[in-house]
C-alpha positions as CSV (number, residue, x, y, z in Angstrom):
1,M,84.3,17.4,22.1
2,E,81.2,16.7,24.1
3,V,78.1,15.5,22.1
4,N,74.6,15.8,23.5
5,Y,72.9,12.8,21.9
6,K,69.4,13.9,22.9
7,N,69.7,16.7,20.3
8,V,70.8,14.4,17.5
9,P,67.9,13.7,15.1
10,S,67.3,10.1,14.1
11,V,68.1,9.1,10.5
12,Q,64.5,8.1,10.1
13,E,63.3,11.6,11.1
14,M,65.8,13.2,8.7
15,A,64.7,11.0,5.9
16,K,61.0,12.0,6.4
17,K,62.1,15.6,5.8
18,K,63.6,14.8,2.4
19,L,66.6,17.1,3.0
20,V,68.3,18.7,0.0
21,T,71.7,19.0,1.7
22,I,73.6,16.9,4.2
23,P,73.7,18.4,7.7
24,S,77.2,19.6,8.4
25,R,77.6,17.3,11.4
26,Y,77.6,14.3,9.0
27,V,80.1,15.8,6.5
28,R,83.7,14.7,6.9
29,D,86.3,16.5,4.8
30,D,89.3,14.5,6.2
31,Q,88.6,11.3,4.2
32,D,90.1,10.1,1.0
33,H,87.0,9.7,-1.2
34,S,88.9,8.0,-4.1
35,V,88.7,4.5,-2.6
36,A,85.0,4.5,-1.6
37,S,83.8,6.3,-4.7
38,S,85.6,3.9,-7.1
39,N,83.3,1.0,-6.1
40,K,79.6,1.7,-6.0
41,E,78.6,-1.6,-4.4
42,A,78.3,-1.9,-0.7
43,P,81.0,-4.1,1.0
44,V,80.1,-7.7,1.5
45,I,81.3,-9.5,4.7
46,D,81.3,-13.3,5.0
47,M,80.3,-14.3,8.5
48,Q,81.6,-17.9,8.0
49,R,85.1,-16.5,7.3
50,L,84.9,-14.4,10.4
51,I,84.2,-17.3,12.7
52,N,86.3,-20.0,11.0
53,S,89.1,-20.5,13.5
54,N,90.6,-23.2,11.3
55,D,91.7,-20.7,8.6
56,H,93.4,-17.8,10.3
57,D,94.5,-16.2,7.1
58,S,90.9,-16.1,5.7
59,M,89.6,-14.8,9.1
60,N,92.2,-12.0,9.2
61,I,91.4,-10.9,5.7
62,E,87.7,-10.8,6.4
63,L,88.4,-8.9,9.7
64,Q,90.3,-6.3,7.6
65,N,87.4,-6.2,5.2
66,L,85.0,-5.6,8.1
67,H,87.2,-2.9,9.5
68,F,87.4,-1.1,6.1
69,A,83.6,-1.5,5.5
70,A,82.8,0.0,9.0
71,K,85.4,2.8,8.7
72,E,84.9,3.8,5.1
73,W,81.2,3.0,4.4
74,G,79.6,2.8,7.8
75,F,77.6,-0.3,6.7
76,F,78.0,-3.6,4.9
77,Q,76.1,-6.6,3.6
78,L,76.5,-9.7,5.8
79,I,76.4,-13.1,4.0
80,N,76.5,-16.7,5.3
81,H,75.1,-15.6,8.7
82,G,72.9,-18.6,9.1
83,V,69.6,-16.6,9.2
84,S,67.1,-18.1,6.7
85,S,65.9,-15.9,3.9
86,S,62.3,-16.3,5.1
87,V,63.2,-15.0,8.5
88,A,65.2,-12.1,7.0
89,E,62.3,-11.2,4.7
90,K,59.9,-11.3,7.7
91,M,62.2,-9.0,9.7
92,K,62.5,-6.6,6.7
93,H,58.7,-6.6,6.3
94,E,58.1,-6.0,10.1
95,S,60.7,-3.2,10.3
96,Q,59.1,-1.4,7.3
97,H,55.6,-1.9,8.7
98,S,56.7,-0.5,12.2
99,S,58.4,2.5,10.6
100,I,55.2,3.4,8.8
101,C,53.0,3.0,11.9
102,H,55.2,5.3,14.1
């Protein structure tokens, strides 16, 4: 299946349109929704566990969690990443401001 990425609208553009239904290209019927729908909170991934080479068991569990989050949810919350909360808040503010201006 060949995909022409130039014809794919950005998520931001779709959000501005306040769609009532999900475009069919984003609907997947081949997934088991029972796992994702049972937990309403976004997955949390611990960066320190991912990079801790001293504890392979913990690292492998976190890698499995990351795989699940990416495959089943498409996103996750990353904790213990080393970015200060003030820098993260500034990035959040700047990204919100730039999306309003464009």
